[in-house]
C-alpha positions in Angstrom: 0.1 0.1 0.1 1.6 3.2 -1.2 1.1 6.5 0.9 -0.3 9.1 -1.3 1.1 12.1 0.3 4.8 10.6 0.0 4.0 9.7 -3.5 3.1 13.4 -4.6 5.4 15.1 -2.4 8.4 13.4 -4.8 6.9 15.2 -7.4 6.4 18.6 -5.7 9.6 20.3 -7.3 8.8 19.1 -10.9 5.3 20.4 -10.9 6.5 23.8 -9.1 8.9 23.8 -12.3 5.9 23.1 -14.6 3.2 25.5 -13.1 5.6 28.5 -13.4 6.7 27.9 -16.8 3.2 27.3 -18.0 2.0 30.3 -16.3 4.7 32.3 -17.6 4.2 31.1 -21.4 0.2 31.7 -21.2 1.1 35.4 -20.5 3.2 35.3 -23.6 0.6 34.2 -25.7 -1.3 37.4 -25.1 1.7 39.0 -26.8 1.6 36.5 -29.5 -2.3 37.2 -30.2 -1.6 41.0 -30.2 1.2 40.3 -32.9 -1.4 38.4 -34.8 -3.9 41.5 -34.6 -1.2 44.2 -35.4 0.1 42.2 -38.1 -2.8 41.3 -40.1 -6.1 43.2 -39.3 -8.4 40.8 -40.9 -7.0 37.6 -39.2 -9.3 34.7 -39.7 -11.3 33.6 -36.6 -10.9 30.1 -37.9 -7.0 30.3 -38.2 -7.0 31.7 -34.7 -9.2 29.3 -33.2 -7.0 26.5 -34.7 -3.6 27.7 -34.1 -3.7 29.9 -31.2 -6.4 29.2 -28.8 -5.5 25.6 -28.5 -1.9 26.7 -27.5 -3.4 28.7 -24.6 -5.6 25.8 -23.4 -2.3 23.5 -23.8 -0.5 25.9 -21.3 -3.5 26.3 -18.9 -4.1 22.5 -18.9 -0.2 22.0 -17.9 -0.7 24.7 -15.1 -3.9 23.1 -14.0 -2.3 19.6 -13.7 0.5 21.3 -11.8 -1.8 22.8 -9.3 -3.6 19.7 -8.9 -0.6 17.4 -8.5 0.6 20.0 -5.8 -2.5 19.8 -3.9 -2.7 18.2 -0.2 -4.8 15.4 -1.2 -4.8 12.2 1.0 -6.0 9.9 -1.8 -5.2 9.4 -5.2 -8.8 8.6 -6.1 -10.1 12.1 -6.9 -6.8 13.2 -8.7 -7.4 10.1 -10.8 -11.2 11.1 -11.7 -10.0 14.6 -12.3 -7.1 13.6 -14.5 -9.4 11.5 -16.4 -12.0 14.0 -17.2 -9.2 16.4 -18.3 -7.7 13.7 -20.6 -11.3 12.8 -22.1 -11.8 16.6 -23.0 -8.4 17.0 -24.4 -8.9 13.9 -26.5 -12.3 15.5 -27.8 -10.9 18.8 -28.0 -7.8 17.5 -30.1 -10.3 15.6 -32.6 -12.3 18.8 -33.0 -9.2 20.7 -33.8 -8.3 18.3 -36.4 -11.7 18.6 -38.2 -11.4 22.5 -38.1 -7.9 22.1 -39.5 -9.3 20.0 -42.2 -11.8 22.3 -43.1 -9.5 25.6 -43.4 -10.4 27.3 -46.7 -7.5 30.0 -46.6 -4.5 28.0 -45.5 -3.5 24.5 -46.3 -1.7 23.0 -43.3 1.4 20.9 -43.9 2.8 17.7 -42.0 4.2 19.8 -39.5 0.8 21.5 -38.7 -0.9 18.1 -38.5 1.7 16.8 -36.3 2.0 19.7 -33.8 -1.4 20.9 -33.6 -3.3 17.8 -33.9 -1.3 14.4 -33.2 1.1 15.3 -30.5 -1.8 17.0 -28.4 -3.9 14.0 -29.0 -1.0 11.8 -27.8 -0.5 14.1 -24.7 -4.0 13.9 -23.7 -4.5 10.3 -24.1 -1.5 9.8 -22.0 -3.2 11.8 -19.0 -6.4 9.7 -19.8 -4.4 6.6 -19.8 -2.3 7.5 -16.6 -5.4 8.3 -14.6 -6.9 4.9 -15.4 -4.1 3.3 -14.1 -3.2 5.6 -11.0 -5.0 3.3 -8.5 -3.6 -0.1 -9.7 0.0 1.2 -10.1 0.3 4.7 -8.6 4.4 5.0 -8.6 4.5 4.0 -12.6 1.3 5.8 -13.5 2.6 9.2 -11.9 5.0 9.4 -14.7 2.2 9.5 -17.5 0.8 12.9 -16.6 4.3 14.3 -15.9 5.4 13.1 -19.2 2.1 14.6 -20.8 2.3 18.0 -19.4 6.0 18.1 -20.4 5.0 17.3 -23.9 2.2 19.9 -23.7 4.9 22.6 -22.6 7.1 21.9 -25.7 3.9 21.8 -28.2 2.8 25.1 -26.9 6.4 26.5 -27.0 6.6 25.3 -30.7 3.2 26.5 -31.8 3.6 29.9 -30.5 7.1 30.2 -32.2 5.5 28.9 -35.1 3.0 31.8 -35.3 5.5 34.5 -34.4 7.8 33.3 -37.2 4.8 33.0 -39.7 4.0 36.8 -39.2 7.9 38.0 -39.0 8.3 36.3 -42.4 5.3 38.2 -43.9 3.6 35.0 -44.7 0.4 36.2 -43.1 0.1 39.2 -45.4 -0.3 36.5 -48.3 -3.2 35.0 -47.0 -6.7 36.1 -48.3 -9.5 37.0 -45.9 -11.7 34.4 -47.3 -12.0 31.9 -50.3 -13.9 34.3 -52.1 -11.0 36.7 -52.1 -8.6 34.0 -53.3 -10.8 33.6 -56.3 -10.8 37.3 -56.8 -7.0 37.6 -56.6 -6.7 34.9 -59.3 -9.1 36.5 -61.7 -7.4 39.7 -61.2 -3.9 38.2 -62.0 -5.3 36.5 -65.3 -7.4 39.3 -66.8 -5.9 40.9 -69.9 -5.1 44.5 -70.1 -7.8 46.5 -72.5 -6.3 47.9 -75.6 -5.7 51.8 -75.6 -7.8 53.3 -78.5 -5.3 56.1 -78.7 -2.1 54.1 -79.2 -0.5 54.3 -82.5 -1.0 51.4 -84.8 1.9 49.5 -86.2 2.0 48.1 -89.7 3.2 44.5 -90.2 
């Protein structure tokens, strides 16, 4: 029989580090969102909800898990229940982000986007859910699952925030149309032939 307090105390320093990092990075995301709005006034709501909002959620989940694992629980049962709910929510949210990513019309995601914005978050939240299910049966080993998951979420958030900043800094955001209709308009404008000038002098063959 393992003592819950002793098991959680062993992770205190780790979760203090995770919590402080997640809190600072969450604040940094507000700066990133400000850069998005300043860099392009007509930023797509779908793009923000797909690439920026989930990053804030990842940092917030890491901060929440750090607070949860630092709380003075006398039993692992409430922790297991809360982690299971959080993991299930994360799996659902990641699947929803995947659907949004597939439906983007003004930007075509590449393999890196799918990996960092959909696949890895899904792995992280599935790890939290699996660790919660095993927490009662094998607590010493199962505690490594949420620790690994929140570490992964931190690095996912760092990568995705940097990805957004570099996307703005390189000017790629300016090349995106505000809507699919604008994309068609740009194509038509580029392929239209110039009208002949009636005042231009005629040349003989």
